[in-house]
C-alpha angles and dihedrals in degrees: 000000000000127000126214111237092248095048090047093053089052093052092049092051092049091051090050096054111087119227118253108281115240119230110248115256111240112231115250115254111240112241118260112238123214143163123206136200136183118234113197104000142031114254103190096163101058119129140175133194134241112190091335096313119117119236121197117231109179110192123204130184114271097354121107119222121236115270109286123207113215129191139165107054142042091235132051119223118198116198144168117232117235134195115205119172091341094308119119117224142161135239110203112218100176141008111199133188104219128211110253125233137317083036119075128212137235113198122196120193127190144163120240128216091265092057093253120135121241131188141172137192127220129182107261100210123162091235100043102104101008123221109290095026139101127221110208116202120193110223094149094108092238141069113277136193110222119201108191121175088342099310121110126210129170110238119202123214109291094008127134132223125189120206129183113226120243123207091357098310153037123252109216133200115173123189128187124213115253102222097203094065105011094242130124129252127197109249104166136014119183148139121239116202112216122184118214090248096048133098111202131195116189121189115203113213142174104240089207090069095050133076109253116255117244090256092053092050093048095047095035089226119191113258113240122217089250138006139194128231106196128197118191127199121187115221114220116235113259 
């Protein structure tokens, strides 16, 4: 086969012109997984958004939600819808920075004594704590000394301590620092049963900073110096 000079030139020019480059396709961000729980009150009207669509997240005291998959933003905003003069609005109650995959998240929401919402996020990993262990989290607003199974460690505000249960439980003595003289004063003594197939997270709180639960208000219970909010996860047998 022979080509005429003009036709050959056109073919060479066509081969030399690159094709239109396609824009690279951005990889899809994997969804962030979280579970949530209410501490001292039920919050049945909580929502969050995914790409502008409201997702209900009813929170009940002591009951973990099913796992939620969240996409679209680095932070999660929890809110309560409002309706004022026929106009729908939103009242944000928490803005939370979530741990990214492969980590999962555990969200705890509470109401303080001033009627303000509080929330915190922990990494919700299968091995933290491991089965048969307790993860203590200091949310008491002050430095604590935790004596667990006979061993004492100072625990700063917001810090965690993981303790392996012995003989089916963890004996706890918690002291608070007395600022006036730098000494420690016993604030809570308790025993926490822990089954061999349980992962337990225990939040240490100052009840004076929290809104009282309906039961406490009804019975007018005496407020203790410190209290524990305990979350239990059962680990499936391998």
